[in-house]
Backbone as a ProteinNet text record, in pm:
[ID]
protein_1_A
[PRIMARY]
MHVAIAGNIGSGKTTLTSLLAKHYAWLPHYEDADDNPYLNDFYEDMQRWSFNLQVYFLNSRFSQVRDIKANTKKTIIQDRTIYEDAYIFAPNLHSMGLMTTRDFENYFSLFKLMESFISPPDLLIYLRASVPTLVNNIQKRGREYETAIRLDYLSRLNERYEAWITTYEQENPDARLLIIDIDDNNFSAKKEDLGKIIGKIDAEVHGLFKVKVK
[TERTIARY]
-2253.8	-2363.7	-2361.3	-2446.6	-2436.1	-2573.8	-2672.1	-2803.8	-2835.4	-2930.9	-2958.6	-3059.4	-3169.2	-3286.5	-3284.3	-3324.1	-3353	-3509.8	-3528.8	-3662.2	-3651.8	-3791.5	-3818.6	-3859.4	-3764.3	-3884.2	-4033.8	-3973.7	-4134.2	-4151.3	-4089.4	-4133.5	-4092.8	-3997.3	-4003.7	-3868.1	-3775.4	-3612.8	-3593.7	-3578	-3522.6	-3586.2	-3698.2	-3808.3	-3784.9	-3815.7	-3753.1	-3611.9	-3536.6	-3406.2	-3377	-3468	-3467.9	-3555.5	-3667.1	-3718	-3611.4	-3603.7	-3519.2	-3380.4	-3316.5	-3161.8	-3233.8	-3347.7	-3395.8	-3401.9	-3524.6	-3512	-3368	-3328.1	-3167.1	-3058.2	-3063.5	-2936	-2843.7	-2802.5	-2809.2	-2761.8	-2639.3	-2594.1	-2638.5	-2716.2	-2747.6	-2653.3	-2653.2	-2641	-2702	-2771.5	-2878.2	-2836.2	-2889.5	-2892.5	-2899.5	-2757.9	-2771	-2834	-2936.4	-3031.1	-3033.6	-3067.8	-3104.3	-2944.9	-2844.4	-2744.3	-2659.9	-2726.2	-2672.6	-2646.5	-2577.3	-2576.3	-2661.7	-2717.6	-2749.7	-2879.8	-2949.2	-3092.4	-3166.4	-3176.6	-3288.6	-3264.8	-3100.6	-3115.5	-3193.1	-3161	-3173.8	-3307.4	-3391.1	-3585.7	-3603.5	-3514.8	-3580.8	-3528.3	-3413.3	-3370.5	-3295.5	-3348.5	-3303.3	-3201.8	-3240.7	-3133.6	-2979.9	-2969.6	-2859	-2772.1	-2825.4	-2807.5	-2750.4	-2855.5	-2853	-2683.2	-2600.2	-2445.4	-2377.8	-2396.6	-2344.4	-2415.8	-2513.7	-2636.1	-2592.6	-2581.3	-2591.1	-2378.1	-2293.5	-2163.2	-2183.2	-2231.7	-2233.2	-2266.4	-2395.6	-2469.7	-2346.8	-2273.9	-2197.4	-2051	-2016.9	-1899.9	-1990	-2062.1	-2142.6	-2139.1	-2226.8	-2215.6	-2090.8	-2024.6	-1864.5	-1826	-1816.4	-1766.8	-1852.9	-1952.3	-2056.8	-1981.4	-2008.1	-1972.7	-1858.9	-1767.5	-1622.4	-1589.3	-1672.7	-1701.4	-1706.2	-1823.6	-1923.5	-1898.5	-1811.7	-1673.2	-1544.8	-1552.8	-1438.1	-1442.9	-1616.1	-1687.6	-1743.3	-1639.2	-1647.8	-1732.3	-1781.2	-1760.9	-1955.7	-2011.6	-2131.2	-2192.6	-2379.1	-2454.3	-2480	-2443.3	-2459.6	-2604.3	-2743.2	-2823.1	-2819.3	-2859.1	-2806.6	-2914.7	-2968.1	-3067.9	-2977.5	-3052.8	-3043.4	-2897.9	-2874.6	-2765.9	-2694	-2577.6	-2486.1	-2543.1	-2592.9	-2659.4	-2774.2	-2808.5	-2961.9	-2914.3	-2858.7	-2822.9	-2755.6	-2667.1	-2604.1	-2744.7	-2776	-2922.7	-3048.8	-3058.9	-3218.7	-3214	-3155.3	-3144.1	-3079	-2936	-2876.1	-2896.2	-2939.1	-3013	-3127.4	-3262.7	-3382	-3335	-3269.1	-3232.3	-3171	-3067.7	-3025.2	-3146.4	-3239	-3364.5	-3422.3	-3476.5	-3552.8	-3500.1	-3349.1	-3327.8	-3218.1	-3278	-3175.1	-3057.1	-2978.2	-2838.5	-2816.5	-2636.5	-2660.5	-2556	-2539.9	-2459.3	-2331.2	-2236.1	-2141	-2144.2	-2209.2	-2240	-2233.6	-2375.7	-2377.1	-2320	-2209.6	-2105	-1989.5	-1940.9	-1862.5	-1897.3	-2008.2	-2087	-2046.3	-2154	-2120.7	-1986.1	-1877.3	-1724.3	-1692.9	-1753.2	-1688.5	-1735.8	-1846.5	-1955.5	-1918.8	-1850.9	-1812.5	-1671.2	-1625.1	-1481.8	-1497.5	-1594.8	-1585	-1656.6	-1741.2	-1792	-1681.7	-1622.6	-1499.2	-1419.6	-1453	-1383.3	-1470.1	-1553.8	-1729.7	-1810.8	-1873.1	-1926.1	-2097.9	-2186.4	-2305.2	-2381.1	-2432.5	-2490.3	-2523.4	-2542.7	-2533	-2734.6	-2775.1	-2927.4	-2992.2	-3072	-3139	-3235.5	-3337.6	-3445.1	-3553.9	-3620.2	-3648.8	-3768.5	-3799.2	-3945	-4033.9	-4170.4	-4204.5	-4322.4	-4406.1	-4483.3	-4491.3	-4667	-4750.9	-4659.6	-4692.9	-4696.8	-4787.7	-4919.3	-5032.4	-4915.5	-4935.6	-4852.3	-4742.6	-4660.8	-4534.8	-4597.3	-4664.8	-4706.7	-4761.5	-4851.9	-4956.4	-4786.7	-4671.8	-4571.9	-4484.1	-4489.2	-4419.9	-4452.2	-4567.6	-4640.2	-4686	-4684.3	-4686.2	-4565.2	-4424.2	-4328.1	-4303.9	-4339.5	-4317.6	-4217.4	-4114.1	-3940	-4017.1	-3972.9	-4005.1	-3940.1	-3838.1	-3757.4	-3831.8	-3920.8	-3966.6	-4112.2	-4176	-4296.5	-4264.1	-4147.9	-4133.8	-4154.5	-4153.1	-4150.6	-4270.2	-4208.6	-4305.2	-4371.9	-4475	-4574.9	-4497.1	-4506	-4435.9	-4288	-4194.3	-4079.3	-4082.9	-4114.8	-4162	-4231.3	-4284.7	-4339.5	-4231.5	-4185	-4017.3	-3934.1	-3966.9	-3834.1	-3879.3	-4054.9	-4078.4	-4009.1	-4060	-4078.1	-3899.6	-3792.5	-3666.9	-3611.5	-3666.8	-3632.2	-3708.3	-3830.1	-3897.2	-3833.5	-3723.4	-3621.9	-3508.9	-3469.5	-3333.5	-3349	-3438.6	-3510.4	-3498.6	-3535.8	-3557.6	-3420.9	-3374.8	-3198.3	-3078.6	-3108.8	-3039.2	-2984.5	-3041.1	-3058.8	-2971.6	-2959.2	-2939	-2802.4	-2748	-2597.4	-2554.8	-2620.5	-2585.9	-2581.4	-2554.5	-2609.7	-2598.5	-2483.2	-2450.1	-2526.6	-2598	-2656.7	-2829.4	-2887.6	-3005.5	-3101.6	-3215.1	-3331.6	-3441.8	-3489.8	-3628.1	-3714.7	-3867.7	-3911.6	-4029.1	-4079.8	-4164.5	-4272.7	-4387.6	-4507.4	-4523.2	-4514.6	-4549.4	-4689.5	-4780.4	-4919.9	-5005.4	-4958	-4985.4	-4924.3	-4843.4	-4787	-4767.6	-4839.7	-4800.8	-4739.9	-4631.3	-4441.2	-4462.7	-4506.1	-4429.7	-4579.1	-4720.4	-4822.5	-4828.8	-4851.1	-4863.1	-4785	-4734.2	-4704.2	-4686.1	-4821.1	-4836.3	-4749.5	-4797.8	-4724.9	-4557.6	-4510.2	-4345.7	-4343.1	-4392.4	-4375.7	-4379.8	-4450.1	-4409.1	-4306.1	-4275.4	-4139.8	-4033.3	-4012	-3913.2	-3942.7	-3993.9	-4046.9	-3948.4	-4020.4	-3927.1	-3786.2	-3717	-3576	-3567.5	-3604.8	-3557.7	-3537.4	-3618.2	-3578.1	-3461.6	-3441	-3320.4	-3185.9	-3277.4	-3100	-3045.6	-3122.1	-3102.4	-3039.9	-3062.6	-3053.9	-2919.5	-2844.6	-2724.3	-2639.3	-2679.9	-2543.8	-2519.6	-2655.4	-2620.1	-2603.5	-2582.5	-2493.6	-2356.5	-2301.3	-2226.8	-2125.4	-2175.8	-2177.1	-2126.1	-2176.2	-2107.9	-1986.5
-5710.6	-5858.8	-5904.8	-6034.8	-6108.4	-6144.9	-6104.6	-6094.7	-6176.4	-6279.7	-6380	-6367.9	-6387	-6402.9	-6509	-6637.5	-6746.3	-6768.7	-6832.3	-6894.5	-6911.7	-6978.3	-7062	-7001.1	-6979.3	-6880.8	-6852.7	-6672.5	-6605.7	-6575.9	-6598	-6584.4	-6438.6	-6355.7	-6266.9	-6189.7	-6251.9	-6247.7	-6141.8	-6078.2	-5960.5	-5852.2	-5868.2	-5744.3	-5695.6	-5812.9	-5801	-5732.6	-5808.5	-5741.7	-5607.7	-5541	-5395.7	-5346.3	-5358.8	-5284.7	-5317.3	-5454	-5431.5	-5315.8	-5357.6	-5243.5	-5094.2	-5038.7	-4929.6	-4915.1	-4971.8	-4940.2	-4944	-5038.7	-5049.4	-4963.9	-4965	-4890.5	-5014.5	-5150.9	-5225.4	-5199.5	-5276.8	-5287.6	-5424.8	-5422.8	-5504.7	-5581	-5728.9	-5820.2	-5845.9	-5828.5	-5956.6	-6056.5	-6140.2	-6283.2	-6193.4	-6249.9	-6164.4	-6278.9	-6328.5	-6347.9	-6325.3	-6213.5	-6160.4	-6109.6	-6136.3	-6131	-6313.9	-6398.7	-6497.5	-6556.8	-6582.6	-6614.1	-6759.6	-6814.7	-6940.4	-6938.3	-6859.7	-6877.2	-6898.5	-6875.5	-6880.1	-7009.2	-7074.2	-7165.5	-7271.7	-7266.7	-7386.7	-7416.6	-7265.3	-7330.2	-7357.3	-7350.9	-7401.3	-7579.1	-7587.4	-7739.5	-7736.3	-7783.7	-7835.6	-7907.7	-8051.5	-8152.9	-8114.4	-8006	-7979.9	-7855.5	-7800.5	-7676.5	-7656.5	-7753.7	-7782.6	-7792.9	-7852.7	-7802.3	-7660.9	-7620.1	-7516.6	-7372.9	-7394.6	-7310.9	-7321.5	-7445.6	-7466.9	-7448.8	-7431.4	-7384.8	-7261.8	-7189.3	-7014.2	-6978.6	-7050.6	-7002.4	-7007.6	-7132.2	-7139.8	-7041.6	-7017.4	-6968	-6827.9	-6765.8	-6639.7	-6599.9	-6709.2	-6697.4	-6726.7	-6783.5	-6790.3	-6674.2	-6590	-6498.9	-6343.1	-6360.4	-6294.8	-6331.2	-6430.7	-6468.5	-6424.6	-6426.6	-6410.6	-6234.6	-6176.4	-6025.2	-5949.3	-6031.4	-5972	-6017.1	-6144.9	-6148.3	-6044.5	-6010.6	-5946.2	-5759.8	-5706.3	-5653.3	-5595.7	-5569	-5609.8	-5413	-5346.7	-5224.2	-5219.2	-5284.2	-5280	-5397.8	-5387.3	-5511.3	-5573.2	-5664.1	-5695.3	-5790.6	-5780.3	-5874.2	-5878.6	-6024.5	-6107.3	-6151.5	-6154.8	-6217.3	-6359.7	-6516	-6603.9	-6658.2	-6772.6	-6768.2	-6928.2	-6914.8	-7063.8	-7181.5	-7205	-7386.5	-7398	-7273.2	-7314.4	-7405.4	-7380.3	-7453.7	-7568.1	-7595.2	-7704.4	-7828.8	-7816.7	-7867.5	-7838.8	-7822	-7771.4	-7797.6	-7724.2	-7652.3	-7728.3	-7786.7	-7946.1	-8067.2	-8088.9	-8257.6	-8226.7	-8150	-8165.2	-8188.2	-8124.7	-8113.4	-8288.3	-8350.7	-8501	-8559.5	-8545	-8695.8	-8666.1	-8572.5	-8579.7	-8630.4	-8661.8	-8670.3	-8607.8	-8470.2	-8353.1	-8309.2	-8392.8	-8388.9	-8509	-8555.1	-8680	-8681	-8825.6	-8822.8	-8817.5	-8829.3	-8747.1	-8615.8	-8572.4	-8366.6	-8351.3	-8413.3	-8425	-8415.9	-8500.5	-8558.3	-8435.4	-8410.6	-8305.6	-8149.8	-8112.2	-8007.5	-7993.1	-8093.7	-8112.1	-8105	-8178.4	-8196.2	-8047.4	-7967.3	-7866.6	-7745.7	-7789.8	-7695	-7722.8	-7867.3	-7902.8	-7804.1	-7836.9	-7750.8	-7584.5	-7515.3	-7393	-7362.6	-7474.1	-7456.9	-7416.1	-7525.5	-7512.1	-7384	-7321.4	-7145.8	-7087.1	-7101.9	-6960.9	-7061.5	-6891.3	-6983.3	-6915.3	-6942.3	-6929.8	-6766.2	-6737.3	-6605.7	-6597.6	-6456.6	-6459.5	-6459.9	-6417.4	-6433	-6456.5	-6575.5	-6637.9	-6621.3	-6518.2	-6524.4	-6641.7	-6763.6	-6803.2	-6755	-6722.1	-6694.3	-6858.5	-6882	-6994.7	-6918.2	-7034.7	-6998.9	-7096.9	-7108.9	-7248	-7194.8	-7283.5	-7308.3	-7196.4	-7236.8	-7100.6	-6958.4	-6930.3	-6756.6	-6761.8	-6869.6	-6913	-6820.7	-6900.5	-6885.2	-6728.1	-6711.6	-6534.4	-6470.3	-6467.7	-6362.9	-6362	-6517.1	-6499.7	-6451.9	-6452.9	-6436	-6266.2	-6191.5	-6077.6	-5992.9	-6038.6	-6014.2	-6003.4	-6121.5	-6151.8	-6119.5	-6232.4	-6247.5	-6356.5	-6332.8	-6404.7	-6513	-6602.1	-6707.6	-6756.8	-6720.1	-6801.9	-6871.9	-6817.3	-6908.6	-7049.7	-7114.3	-7200.3	-7343.6	-7267.8	-7319.9	-7388.5	-7531.2	-7637.4	-7585.1	-7633.5	-7655.1	-7770.7	-7872	-8019.9	-7937.6	-7870.6	-7842.3	-7762.1	-7658.7	-7524.7	-7626.6	-7743.4	-7808.1	-7875.2	-7945.4	-8087.7	-8011.1	-7832.1	-7746.3	-7719.5	-7671	-7651.6	-7746.5	-7893	-7990.2	-7990.8	-7968.1	-7978.5	-7869.9	-7731.3	-7640.9	-7685.5	-7719.6	-7751.4	-7823.8	-7919.6	-8062.7	-8028.2	-7894.2	-7814.3	-7748.4	-7672.3	-7568.3	-7649.9	-7776.6	-7850.7	-7853.9	-7912.2	-7912.3	-7829.8	-7745.4	-7563.6	-7535.5	-7577.2	-7510.8	-7598.9	-7704.8	-7819.7	-7852.6	-7850.7	-7778.4	-7657.5	-7584.1	-7431.9	-7369	-7452.7	-7398.8	-7239.6	-7201.1	-7064.3	-6943.9	-6995.4	-6930.3	-6886.8	-6806.6	-6766.6	-6795.7	-6856.8	-6823.5	-6794.6	-6700.9	-6639.1	-6672.8	-6775.5	-6812.3	-6713.8	-6668	-6567.6	-6630.7	-6695.4	-6707.3	-6651.9	-6637	-6556.7	-6543.7	-6677.6	-6669.8	-6618	-6580.2	-6493.3	-6318.5	-6306.3	-6148.2	-6096.8	-5956.8	-5898.1	-5738.4	-5809	-5723.7	-5612.1	-5675.1	-5583.8	-5469.5	-5468	-5417.6	-5318.5	-5374.3	-5325.3	-5346.6	-5178.6	-5145.1	-5252.5	-5239.9	-5312.3	-5474	-5524.8	-5658.4	-5652.9	-5573.4	-5500.8	-5526.7	-5419.9	-5385.6	-5510	-5637.8	-5739	-5794.4	-5820.8	-5848.9	-5797.9	-5688.5	-5585.9	-5612.1	-5639.4	-5608.5	-5741.3	-5869.1	-6022.3	-5998.1	-5954	-5892.9	-5846.7	-5697.8	-5615.4	-5757.8	-5843.6	-5908.7	-6007.6	-6076.4	-6186.6	-6088.1	-5935.6	-5895.9	-5812.5	-5814.2	-5751.6	-5857.5	-5995.3	-6093.4	-6147.1	-6095	-6111	-6097.6	-5934.5	-5846.2	-5920.7	-5935.3	-5982.4	-6089	-6220	-6327.7	-6223.8	-6175.9	-6158.5	-6084.8	-6035.4	-5901	-6028.9	-6162.1	-6239.6	-6293
-3146.6	-3179	-3310.3	-3276.9	-3382.9	-3419.3	-3474	-3437.3	-3617.6	-3625.2	-3733.4	-3749.3	-3885.2	-3864.4	-3957.6	-3948	-4052.7	-4076	-4213.9	-4242.7	-4376.9	-4413.6	-4509	-4655.2	-4791.7	-4889.4	-4877.8	-4847.3	-4795.9	-4705.4	-4588.2	-4469.4	-4381.9	-4457.2	-4461.4	-4397.9	-4411.3	-4357.6	-4391.4	-4520.6	-4545.2	-4512.9	-4513.2	-4481.7	-4318.8	-4248.2	-4091	-4066.4	-4139.4	-4134.6	-4135	-4270.3	-4295	-4166.5	-4134.9	-4023.5	-3904.7	-3843	-3711	-3739.7	-3845.9	-3845.1	-3850.4	-3937.7	-3871	-3753.9	-3677.2	-3523.5	-3449.4	-3412.8	-3386.5	-3438.8	-3534.3	-3607.6	-3632.2	-3686.9	-3623	-3787.5	-3800.6	-3942.4	-4036.2	-4178.3	-4229.8	-4304	-4350.9	-4422.9	-4501.3	-4611.4	-4632.9	-4742	-4747.4	-4869.5	-5009.3	-5082.3	-5209.6	-5339.4	-5334.9	-5439.3	-5530.4	-5580.2	-5680.3	-5711.3	-5724.5	-5756.5	-5829.1	-5718.3	-5784.6	-5904.2	-5987.5	-6091.4	-6193	-6019.9	-6083.3	-6021.4	-5961.7	-5901.6	-6060	-6101.3	-6263.9	-6267.1	-6327.8	-6385.2	-6272.7	-6118.3	-6088.7	-6089	-6095.3	-6044.5	-6198.4	-6282.7	-6429.5	-6456.8	-6359.7	-6394.4	-6221.4	-6155.6	-5994.2	-6010.7	-6090.5	-6093.2	-6185.5	-6229.9	-6283.6	-6185.4	-6116.4	-6089.7	-5927	-5868.1	-5764.9	-5620.6	-5725.9	-5652.8	-5645.6	-5765.8	-5765.3	-5686.4	-5698	-5624.2	-5466.2	-5443.6	-5255.9	-5277.4	-5381.4	-5334.1	-5331.1	-5386.6	-5430.1	-5294.6	-5241.2	-5096.6	-4986.3	-5018.1	-4921.2	-4849.6	-5039	-5033.1	-4996	-5033.1	-4968.7	-4843	-4776.5	-4654.8	-4558.4	-4607.1	-4506.1	-4518.2	-4620.1	-4653.6	-4514.6	-4514.4	-4467	-4305.4	-4270.1	-4112.2	-4085	-4184.3	-4196	-4133.8	-4182.2	-4232.8	-4082.8	-4047.7	-3931.1	-3783.5	-3827.8	-3628.6	-3662.5	-3818.6	-3783.7	-3765	-3747.4	-3711.1	-3571.4	-3466.4	-3310.3	-3307	-3400.4	-3351.2	-3349.8	-3423	-3457.6	-3386.2	-3372.8	-3390.2	-3518.3	-3569.1	-3763.6	-3707.7	-3830.7	-3861	-4011.3	-3964.7	-4137.2	-4096.2	-4300.3	-4370.7	-4385.6	-4292.6	-4332	-4308	-4263.2	-4209.9	-4253.1	-4283.1	-4309.7	-4262.9	-4145.7	-4153.1	-4226.4	-4220.7	-4375.3	-4469.4	-4531.6	-4661.3	-4684.1	-4520.8	-4524.6	-4430.6	-4367.7	-4303	-4336.8	-4431	-4505.2	-4653	-4697.7	-4864.5	-4944.7	-4877.9	-4985.3	-4956.7	-4767.6	-4733	-4788.1	-4867.4	-4874.6	-5062.8	-5112.3	-5214.2	-5279.1	-5177.9	-5200.5	-5171.9	-5071.1	-5042.3	-5185.1	-5259.1	-5348.8	-5470.9	-5501.3	-5614	-5660.5	-5656.3	-5706.8	-5649.7	-5641.9	-5599	-5542.4	-5634.7	-5647.3	-5467.9	-5450.2	-5314	-5318.4	-5440	-5455.3	-5427.8	-5510.9	-5483.4	-5325.4	-5235	-5178	-5038.4	-5036.1	-4987.7	-4973.8	-5096.8	-5116.9	-5043.3	-5027.3	-5016.1	-4883.6	-4780.2	-4640.8	-4586.6	-4673.6	-4615.1	-4567.1	-4747.3	-4735.4	-4581.7	-4592.3	-4501.4	-4336.8	-4293.6	-4199.8	-4178.7	-4246	-4260.8	-4234.6	-4284.7	-4321.6	-4113.3	-4132	-3965.2	-3845.2	-3814.2	-3786.3	-3779.3	-3808	-3828.4	-3766.5	-3774.3	-3713.5	-3613.5	-3559.3	-3405.9	-3486.7	-3420.6	-3399	-3418.3	-3430.9	-3370	-3255.8	-3199.8	-3071.6	-3010.4	-3161.9	-3165	-3241.9	-3286.6	-3408.8	-3399.3	-3489.2	-3492.1	-3595.7	-3531.5	-3672.6	-3682.7	-3827.8	-3841.9	-3917.4	-3816.9	-3870.1	-3938.1	-4031.8	-4162.1	-4206	-4211.1	-4295.2	-4421.9	-4503.9	-4683.1	-4708.5	-4712.4	-4744.2	-4727.8	-4611.4	-4562.4	-4666.3	-4717.9	-4782.8	-4870.7	-4944.8	-5076.5	-5132.4	-5018.5	-5086.1	-4999.6	-4983.6	-4935.7	-5105.1	-5123	-5275.3	-5377.2	-5334.9	-5507.1	-5496.5	-5375.3	-5360	-5418.7	-5364.7	-5416.6	-5578	-5627.8	-5772.3	-5817.3	-5777.8	-5809	-5917.5	-6079.6	-6168	-6104.1	-6134.9	-6079	-5982.1	-5904.7	-5777.4	-5834.4	-5956.6	-6004.8	-5994.6	-6104.4	-6066.9	-5952.6	-5792.9	-5688	-5663.3	-5655.4	-5599.1	-5443.7	-5418.6	-5366.2	-5191	-5269.1	-5209.7	-5209.8	-5280.1	-5226.1	-5081.1	-5096.2	-4977.7	-4844.6	-4904.4	-4791.9	-4682.8	-4784.1	-4750	-4640.6	-4712.2	-4618.5	-4504.1	-4506.2	-4410	-4265.4	-4305.6	-4219.7	-4179.9	-4258	-4249.6	-4157.1	-4143	-4063.9	-3904.3	-3912.6	-3785.7	-3709.6	-3804.2	-3742.5	-3693.7	-3737.7	-3701.4	-3606.6	-3598.3	-3495.8	-3372	-3368.9	-3224	-3167.4	-3255.4	-3203.9	-3218.7	-3253.4	-3303.5	-3147.3	-2998.9	-2898.7	-2791.6	-2831.1	-2786.7	-2836.3	-2988.5	-3023.9	-3009.5	-2980.5	-2981.8	-2816.7	-2701.1	-2563.7	-2509.3	-2554.1	-2530.3	-2626.7	-2693.3	-2826.8	-2798.1	-2783.4	-2775.3	-2942.4	-2904.2	-3023.5	-2996.5	-3070.4	-3051.6	-3180.4	-3181.6	-3218	-3295.5	-3389.9	-3419.3	-3548.7	-3518.7	-3551.8	-3615.6	-3800.3	-3914.3	-3948	-3921.7	-3910.7	-3860.4	-3749	-3620	-3589.8	-3728.4	-3725	-3820.4	-3854.2	-4000.5	-4002.3	-3934.8	-3915	-4060.3	-4156.2	-4228.4	-4303.5	-4224.6	-4234.6	-4077.9	-3964.8	-3887.5	-3774.8	-3743.7	-3600	-3502.1	-3425.2	-3327.2	-3343.4	-3458.3	-3469.9	-3450.6	-3507.9	-3517.1	-3380.9	-3277.2	-3182.6	-3110.3	-3107.3	-3040.6	-3052	-3193.4	-3210	-3158	-3170.7	-3119.5	-2953.6	-2884.3	-2763.4	-2668.5	-2745.4	-2761	-2793.1	-2870.4	-2930.9	-2756.5	-2699.5	-2626	-2494.5	-2504.5	-2334.1	-2392.1	-2499.4	-2549.9	-2548.1	-2582	-2596.7	-2479.6	-2346.3	-2213.5	-2179.2	-2203.2	-2153.2	-2200.8	-2315.4	-2358.4	-2256.6	-2258.1	-2179.6	-2075.3	-2000.1	-1873.3	-1884.3	-1951.8	-1963.6	-1932.2	-2050.8	-2075.1	-1978.2	-1909.6	-1769.9	-1654	-1648	-1577.6	-1614
[MASK]
++++++++++++++++++++++++++++++++++++++++++++++++++++++++++++++++++++++++++++++++++++++++++++++++++++++++++++++++++++++++++++++++++++++++++++++++++++++++++++++++++++++++++++++++++++++++++++++++++++++++++++++++++++++

């Protein structure tokens, strides 16, 4: 089974991935943000490095999905999906004038080719969070390259996440979606809040197995 966690910068994807991997004994696949050679340059000059960054992420996530689908013996939980870059981050950069139309069209055609070789996760967990919550989480983890992130950038990303998630189930009728409101759930600090998420996941996973039995 393939479980994936989606959400804006600072929504808690990596933390929840770790907690759920430990609880369920799932194999985690993390976003390699700290090893990304373009991130520091991107946040310093988004227009110059946007295309490079998005192509790097696209290649990285496609490789992840390929490895996930090849591993049929374990349930894998993935930190961020390939769809978020294509439907949220890259279009946002293009609309803000931080990626040229030529580069965006090139990027998106490459994504569509890759998409034809993959399938969506069995269960997608979307972490919904307001901008103040995102900012608070970003400040807590203290990554130097994230200090330059603008509030309007986070707000635009949130708008695109909401637009994408409303169409996700329609376009992927066989996939399951679980939405967690992070403003009302402090799962990283409160066990009872984490327990609420686990209870919802248990129900979704049970449903998945029932569907597969049929």
